C-alpha positions in Angstrom: 17.0 -7.3 -15.7 15.1 -6.0 -12.6 11.8 -7.2 -11.7 9.5 -4.8 -9.5 10.1 -4.2 -6.0 6.3 -4.9 -5.4 3.8 -6.9 -7.2 0.1 -6.7 -6.5 -1.8 -9.9 -6.6 -5.2 -9.1 -5.7 -5.8 -10.4 -2.0 -2.0 -10.9 -1.9 1.1 -8.5 -2.1 4.5 -9.6 -2.9 7.3 -7.5 -2.0 10.9 -7.7 -2.3 12.6 -8.9 1.0 13.6 -6.1 3.2 16.3 -6.6 6.2 13.8 -5.5 8.9 11.6 -8.6 8.2 14.5 -11.0 9.1 13.0 -11.7 12.5 9.4 -12.4 11.1 11.1 -14.6 8.4 12.7 -16.7 10.9 9.7 -17.3 12.8 7.6 -18.2 9.9 10.4 -20.9 8.8 10.8 -22.2 12.5 6.8 -22.5 12.5 6.6 -24.4 9.4 9.6 -26.7 9.8 7.7 -30.1 9.8 6.3 -29.2 6.3 9.4 -27.5 4.8 12.2 -29.7 6.3 11.5 -32.6 3.9 12.0 -30.3 0.8 14.2 -27.3 1.6 17.7 -27.8 2.8 17.7 -24.3 4.7 14.7 -25.6 7.0 16.7 -26.5 9.9 16.2 -26.6 13.7 18.9 -24.0 13.9 17.3 -21.5 11.2 17.5 -18.1 12.9 17.7 -14.4 12.2 21.1 -14.6 11.0 20.2 -17.0 8.5 17.3 -15.0 7.5 19.4 -11.8 7.1 21.6 -13.9 4.8 18.6 -15.0 2.8 17.6 -11.3 2.4 20.9 -10.2 1.7 21.1 -12.5 -1.6 18.1 -10.8 -2.7 20.2 -8.1 -4.1 22.7 -10.2 -6.0 21.2 -10.0 -9.6 20.7 -13.7 -9.6 17.8 -14.0 -6.9 14.5 -12.1 -6.8 12.9 -13.1 -3.7 9.5 -11.7 -2.3 7.7 -11.9 0.9 4.1 -12.6 0.3 1.8 -10.6 2.6 -2.1 -10.8 2.7 -3.7 -7.6 2.1 -3.9 -7.0 5.9 -0.2 -7.5 6.2 0.4 -10.9 7.6 3.5 -12.5 6.2 2.3 -15.7 4.8 5.3 -17.3 2.7 8.0 -16.6 0.0 8.5 -16.7 -3.7 11.5 -16.1 -5.6 12.6 -16.0 -9.2 16.2 -17.4 -9.9 18.5 -17.3 -12.9 20.4 -20.7 -12.1 18.6 -22.4 -15.1 20.0 -20.4 -18.1 20.0 -16.9 -19.7 16.4 -17.0 -21.1 14.7 -18.6 -18.3 13.6 -18.0 -14.9 13.1 -20.6 -12.1 10.4 -20.1 -9.4 11.0 -21.2 -5.9 8.3 -21.1 -3.1 7.3 -22.1 0.2 4.1 -21.2 2.3 3.7 -20.7 5.9 1.9 -23.7 7.5 -1.2 -21.9 8.8 -2.0 -20.4 5.3 -1.4 -23.4 3.3 -4.0 -25.1 1.2 -6.0 -22.0 0.7 -4.9 -21.0 -2.9 -2.5 -18.4 -1.9 0.6 -19.9 -3.2 -1.2 -20.8 -6.8 -2.2 -17.2 -7.1 1.2 -15.9 -6.1 2.9 -18.2 -8.8 0.5 -17.0 -11.5 1.2 -13.5 -10.9 4.9 -13.9 -10.6 4.8 -15.9 -14.0 3.1 -13.1 -15.8 5.7 -10.5 -14.5 8.5 -12.9 -15.0 7.6 -13.2 -18.9 7.5 -9.3 -19.3 11.2 -9.0 -18.5 13.7 -8.5 -21.0 15.1 -11.8 -22.7 12.7 -14.1 -20.5 11.2 -16.7 -22.8 10.4 -19.6 -20.3 9.4 -19.7 -16.5 10.2 -23.0 -14.7 9.4 -24.7 -11.6 11.6 -27.6 -10.1 10.5 -29.9 -7.3 11.1 -33.2 -5.8 8.8 -35.9 -7.4 7.4 -36.7 -4.0 6.5 -33.2 -3.1 2.8 -33.5 -4.0 1.8 -29.9 -2.7 4.3 -28.2 -4.7 3.3 -30.2 -7.8 -0.3 -29.3 -7.4 0.6 -25.5 -7.0 2.6 -26.0 -10.2 -0.3 -27.7 -12.0 -2.9 -25.1 -10.6 -0.9 -22.4 -12.0 -0.6 -23.5 -15.5 2.7 -25.4 -15.5 2.9 -28.7 -17.5 5.5 -31.4 -16.9 8.6 -31.1 -19.2 11.3 -33.2 -17.7 12.1 -35.7 -14.8 15.0 -37.3 -13.4 15.6 -39.0 -10.0 15.9 -35.7 -8.1 13.6 -33.3 -9.6 10.6 -32.9 -11.9 10.8 -29.9 -14.1 7.7 -28.0 -15.2 7.2 -25.2 -17.4 4.6 -22.5 -17.9 2.0 -23.3 -20.6 -0.2 -20.3 -21.5 -3.7 -22.4 -21.3 
């Protein structure tokens, strides 16, 4: 299974992370810490270029397929990825948006397009999103992108794509 290197999403372009973008990734995380810190363990005050390089390096491990999200004019606005950790026939989507670009519908658009791509990959029958029950923004993105809640526990809500 090998998702494409680049996905055109209309006004957005998703590109697999490249090492030369590490400094910009670190800056984006630092800029967005107040919004990311409650939900993402990596979002810490010391997140820097070395952390970003490590994240980008995992993009080539065969289990994680992470994309930088760019506007049509090349602004880095977030990250989205496909992960194999939920089993052989399902890909999980993880995402975060750079604070100045939040609330504009960009992430819902990115989730919709990466879901379509994921469902074309060999052996993939389901696409899921897991998020903290208190993370209202992630829940809203998932719902707008056509994901319906399929499970819940104390730590996570699980949503799966439903073709609506």
